[in-house]
C-alpha positions in Angstrom: -29.4 54.5 5.2 -28.4 57.9 6.2 -25.8 59.8 3.8 -23.9 62.5 5.8 -22.5 65.0 3.4 -20.6 66.8 6.1 -16.6 67.1 5.4 -15.7 67.2 9.0 -16.5 63.8 11.3 -17.4 64.4 14.6 -15.4 63.6 17.5 -14.8 60.3 18.3 -16.2 59.9 21.7 -19.2 61.8 20.4 -21.5 58.4 19.5 -20.5 56.8 22.9 -21.7 59.7 25.1 -25.5 58.0 24.6 -26.9 56.4 27.4 -27.0 52.8 27.6 -29.4 50.4 26.4 -32.7 50.6 28.2 -31.7 54.3 29.1 -34.3 57.0 28.3 -34.4 58.4 24.7 -31.7 61.8 24.8 -34.0 64.6 23.9 -32.6 67.5 22.0 -35.4 69.9 21.4 -34.0 71.1 17.8 -35.1 69.3 14.5 -32.7 67.0 13.0 -30.6 68.7 10.5 -30.8 72.0 12.2 -27.9 71.5 14.9 -25.4 68.7 15.8 -23.8 68.7 12.0 -26.4 66.5 10.9 -28.0 66.9 7.2 -31.5 65.7 6.7 -31.1 64.6 3.2 -33.2 66.6 0.7 -35.4 65.5 -2.1 -34.2 66.3 -5.9 -37.7 67.1 -7.7 -36.1 66.1 -11.1 -34.7 63.3 -10.2 -37.8 61.8 -8.4 -39.8 62.6 -11.4 -37.2 61.0 -13.5 -37.0 58.0 -11.3 -40.8 57.8 -10.8 -41.6 57.4 -14.5 -39.0 54.9 -15.1 -40.2 52.9 -12.2 -43.8 53.0 -13.2 -42.8 52.2 -16.6 -41.0 49.4 -15.5 -43.5 47.8 -13.0 -46.4 48.2 -16.4 -44.0 46.2 -18.4 -43.6 43.5 -15.5 -47.3 43.1 -14.7 -48.7 43.7 -18.3 -45.5 41.7 -20.2 -43.3 39.6 -18.0 -46.0 37.9 -15.4 -48.6 37.1 -18.0 -45.8 35.1 -19.6 -45.3 33.1 -16.7 -48.5 32.7 -14.8 -52.2 33.6 -16.8 -54.1 36.5 -14.7 -57.4 34.7 -15.8 -56.3 31.6 -14.2 -55.4 33.6 -11.3 -58.7 34.7 -11.2 -60.3 31.6 -11.0 -57.9 30.3 -8.5 -58.8 33.2 -6.1 -62.9 32.2 -6.4 -62.2 28.9 -4.6 -61.3 30.6 -1.7 -62.8 29.4 1.7 -63.8 32.2 4.3 -61.4 30.2 6.8 -58.7 30.7 4.4 -59.6 34.7 4.2 -59.6 35.0 8.1 -56.4 33.1 8.3 -54.8 35.8 6.0 -56.0 38.7 7.8 -54.9 37.0 11.1 -50.8 36.4 9.4 -51.5 40.1 8.5 -52.4 41.4 11.5 -49.0 39.6 13.5 -47.2 41.1 10.5 -47.9 44.7 11.1 -47.8 44.3 14.7 -44.0 43.2 14.3 -43.0 45.8 11.6 -43.4 48.3 14.7 -40.1 46.5 16.3 -36.8 47.7 14.2 -36.9 51.4 15.5 -37.8 50.5 18.9 -35.0 47.8 18.7 -32.7 50.5 17.3 -33.4 53.7 19.1 -33.3 52.8 23.2 -36.1 54.1 25.3 -38.5 54.9 21.9 -42.1 53.6 23.0 -43.6 50.9 20.5 -46.2 52.8 19.1 -43.8 55.8 18.3 -42.0 53.4 16.4 -45.2 51.8 14.9 -45.7 55.4 13.8 -42.6 55.9 12.3 -42.0 52.9 10.4 -45.4 52.5 8.9 -45.2 56.3 7.9 -41.9 55.9 6.1 -42.9 52.9 4.7 -46.4 54.6 3.2 -43.7 57.1 1.5 -40.9 55.0 0.3 -43.4 51.9 -1.3 -46.6 54.0 -2.0 -44.3 57.4 -3.8 -42.1 56.7 -7.1 -38.6 57.4 -6.0 -39.7 58.2 -2.6 -36.8 56.6 -0.9 -35.1 60.1 -0.2 -38.4 61.5 1.0 -39.4 58.9 3.4 -35.9 59.3 4.8 -36.4 62.9 5.4 -39.4 61.9 7.4 -37.9 59.6 9.8 -35.5 62.0 11.0 -38.3 64.8 11.3 -40.7 62.3 12.9 -37.5 61.0 15.4 -36.7 64.8 16.1 -40.4 65.8 17.0 -40.0 62.7 19.5 -37.5 64.6 21.4 -34.6 61.9 19.9 -31.2 63.6 19.7 -29.8 63.8 15.8 -27.0 61.6 16.7 -28.9 58.9 18.1 -31.6 59.8 15.0 -28.8 58.8 12.4 -27.3 55.9 14.3 -31.0 53.9 14.1 -31.7 54.9 10.6 -28.3 54.0 9.4 -28.5 50.3 11.7 -32.0 49.8 10.7 -31.3 50.3 6.7 -28.0 48.3 6.9 -29.7 45.5 8.7 -32.6 45.5 6.2 -29.4 44.9 4.0 -28.1 42.1 5.5 -31.4 40.4 5.8 -32.1 41.1 2.0 -29.1 39.8 1.2 -29.1 36.7 3.5 -32.6 35.4 2.9 -31.8 34.0 -0.6 -29.0 32.4 0.8 -31.2 30.6 3.4 -33.8 30.1 0.3 -31.4 28.3 -1.8 -30.8 25.7 1.0 -34.6 25.0 1.8 -35.0 24.1 -1.9 -32.5 22.0 -2.0 -33.8 20.1 1.6 -37.2 20.2 -0.2 -35.5 18.0 -3.1 -37.3 20.2 -5.7 -34.1 21.6 -7.0 -34.5 24.0 -9.9 -31.3 25.3 -11.0 -32.5 28.9 -11.6 -32.4 30.1 -8.3 -28.6 29.1 -8.4 -27.2 32.3 -9.6 -28.9 34.7 -7.7 -28.1 32.6 -4.7 -24.4 32.8 -5.3 -24.5 36.6 -5.9 -26.2 37.6 -3.0 -23.9 35.3 -0.6 -20.8 37.0 -2.5 -22.3 40.2 -1.8 -23.7 39.7 1.4 -19.9 38.2 2.5 -18.2 41.2 1.3 -20.9 43.7 2.9 -20.1 41.6 6.3 -16.6 41.8 6.0 -16.2 45.6 5.2 -18.7 46.3 8.0 -16.9 44.2 10.8 -13.4 45.8 9.6 -14.9 49.4 9.8 -16.7 48.5 13.6 -13.5 47.0 14.7 -11.2 50.2 15.1 -10.9 53.6 13.8 -7.8 53.0 12.2 -9.6 50.1 10.0 -12.6 52.5 8.7 -10.0 54.9 7.2 -8.2 52.1 5.8 -11.6 51.1 4.1 -12.2 54.8 3.6 -8.5 55.1 1.5 -9.1 51.7 -0.1 -12.4 52.7 -1.9 -10.4 55.8 -2.7 -8.0 54.3 -4.5 -10.5 52.0 -6.6 -12.9 54.4 -6.7 -11.1 57.6 -8.1 -9.1 56.6 -10.8 -13.0 55.7 -12.3 -14.3 59.0 -11.6 -11.1 60.2 -13.6 -11.8 58.2 -16.7 -15.7 60.0 -16.7 -14.2 63.6 -15.9 -15.6 63.6 -12.5 -13.8 65.2 -9.6 -12.1 62.8 -7.0 -13.5 62.2 -3.5 -12.7 61.5 -0.3 -14.2 58.8 1.8 -12.7 58.4 4.4 -14.2 61.2 7.0 -17.5 59.7 5.7 -16.6 56.2 6.8 -15.3 57.1 9.9 -18.5 59.1 10.9 -20.5 56.1 9.7 -18.2 54.1 12.4 -18.4 56.8 14.6 -22.5 57.2 14.6 -23.3 53.8 14.9 -20.7 51.6 16.3 -21.9 51.6 20.5 -25.5 51.1 19.0 -24.1 48.1 17.1 -22.3 46.8 20.1 -25.5 47.2 22.0 -28.2 46.3 20.0 -27.4 43.8 17.3 -29.0 41.2 18.7 -32.1 42.8 18.8 -32.0 44.9 15.3 -31.3 41.3 13.9 -34.2 39.8 15.7 -36.6 42.6 14.5 -35.5 42.7 11.1 -35.8 39.0 10.4 -39.4 39.1 12.2 -40.6 41.4 9.7 -39.3 39.2 6.9 -40.6 36.0 8.4 -44.0 37.5 9.3 -44.2 39.1 5.6 -43.8 35.3 4.2 -46.4 34.1 6.6 -48.7 36.0 4.8 -47.8 34.5 1.4 -47.8 30.9 3.0 -51.1 31.6 3.8 -52.3 32.8 0.8 -50.8 30.3 -1.5 -52.3 27.4 1.0 -55.6 29.0 1.0 -55.7 29.2 -2.7 -54.3 25.4 -3.0 -57.1 24.5 -0.5 -55.6 23.4 3.3 -57.6 20.1 3.2 -55.7 19.4 0.1 -51.9 18.4 -0.5 -50.5 21.3 -1.9 -46.8 23.2 -1.7 -44.6 22.7 0.8 -43.5 25.3 3.1 -39.7 24.4 2.4 -40.5 25.0 -1.6 -42.4 28.1 -0.6 -40.4 29.7 1.5 -37.5 29.0 -0.9 -39.4 30.8 -3.8 -40.5 33.4 -1.8 -36.6 34.0 0.2 -35.0 33.8 -3.2 -37.2 36.7 -4.7 -36.1 38.7 -1.9 -33.2 39.6 -4.3 -35.5 41.7 -6.5 -35.5 44.1 -3.5 -31.7 45.5 -4.2 -33.3 46.3 -7.9 -33.7 49.9 -7.1 -36.0 51.1 -9.9 -39.3 50.1 -8.6 -40.7 50.7 -5.0 -40.7 47.4 -2.8 -39.5 45.4 -5.0 -43.0 45.5 -6.6 -42.5 43.9 -10.1 -39.3 42.7 -10.0 -39.7 40.4 -6.7 -43.2 39.0 -8.0 -41.4 37.6 -11.4 -38.7 35.8 -9.5 -41.1 34.3 -6.9 -43.9 33.1 -9.5 -40.9 31.7 -12.2 -39.5 29.9 -9.2 -42.6 28.4 -7.7 -43.7 27.4 -11.7 -40.0 26.0 -12.1 -40.9 23.6 -8.9 -44.3 22.3 -10.1 -46.7 24.8 -8.8 -49.8 25.6 -11.3 -48.8 29.0 -13.1 -52.4 30.2 -12.0 -52.1 29.3 -8.3 -48.5 31.0 -7.9 -50.0 34.4 -9.7 -52.8 34.5 -7.3 -50.6 33.4 -4.4 -48.5 36.4 -5.5 -51.4 38.7 -6.2 -53.3 38.2 -2.9 -49.7 38.5 -0.8 -49.0 41.8 -2.6 -52.7 43.1 -1.7 -52.8 41.4 1.7 -49.3 43.3 2.5 -49.1 46.7 1.0 -52.8 47.9 1.1 -53.3 47.8 4.9 -49.6 48.7 5.6 -50.0 51.5 3.1 -53.2 52.8 4.5 -52.0 52.6 8.1 -48.7 54.5 6.7 -51.1 57.2 5.7 -53.0 57.6 8.9 -50.1 57.6 10.7 -48.3 60.1 9.0 -51.5 62.5 9.4 -51.6 61.7 13.1 -48.3 62.7 13.6 -48.5 66.0 11.5 -51.1 67.2 13.8 -48.9 67.1 16.7 -45.5 67.0 15.2 -45.3 70.8 15.0 -46.9 72.0 18.5 -44.3 69.2 20.1 -41.1 71.3 18.5 -42.7 74.3 19.4 -43.1 73.2 23.0 -39.7 72.1 23.1 -37.7 75.0 21.7 -39.8 77.5 23.7 -38.4 75.6 26.8 -35.0 75.4 25.7 -34.8 79.4 24.9 -36.5 79.5 28.7 -33.4 77.4 30.0 -31.4 79.2 28.0 -32.4 82.6 29.0 
């Protein structure tokens, strides 16, 4: 999500000045952050280094101490040796489908943005956010810069980045609920997931209600901001922190994305659900490939339930992409429902390798490709703007 620091919200009709769905992307040659009141998030190097060290320590702890207590790496290696060439090919096909779908969210959230630019944008941001410890803020800044180089105005960039971020959180919180339902339907009930599903459900309902009220009207947005002020400021006083006023930020948040949400919510939802589902298909292909497709193995309901409930680990912002946290939860759930620990661990490792390594590689290539043309494109548009102004 995009965080705005400007104390003065934009005019209420500003977001509504954008073209309707299907129109051309508004072109504004000035890079994001240099005009229109849009502040590009900056990277706090000291905080990033500290968070990076903490993140790496947590990842090491989970993979070295926690996961071996759930599943054996040696058993996982033995399970991997039994995979057939056909199983590996099928995993490769699911990876290609996932990578293709990953380019859709920003295309859905940015009217007029071509698919390949959306793909380049999302893959590059993934490589930074998930390949660099505490790289989220830097990845956000790169998204603004890339959209600016494509000629997308700062207002539209903010709306798109915010909408994609909010919807990603909605899907992450919603998946555990559907995962719990899938496990119940399968008959392999495991009480260990109830608490996770209930936490996700409670947070999701609260977020959707608050989000809907903010989108409903500006007066309700102001009411939400004042309500948060009344709850938060007494706590800040106790820890000797200055009081804050979130009303302008909440109103600006609404102004930036309200029209986009009204026009494109279905497309954004479909794109984000598609990303999560195709990633699950990679995991299921890995799990069944290790078990052997010719053998009776884990049902798709149990596999989906374990995968979906484990997504709550993405909400723990210590490690990039839920690395380690999601894995530990997923392996634990699978083994609690009768999956061999070695098979569960092997499936998780294959899923991680198949979904992360190609994507980070493509993201790095996308970033290099973009950087070669971005400076020239922005310079040409700046020159054109000065000529027109002259």
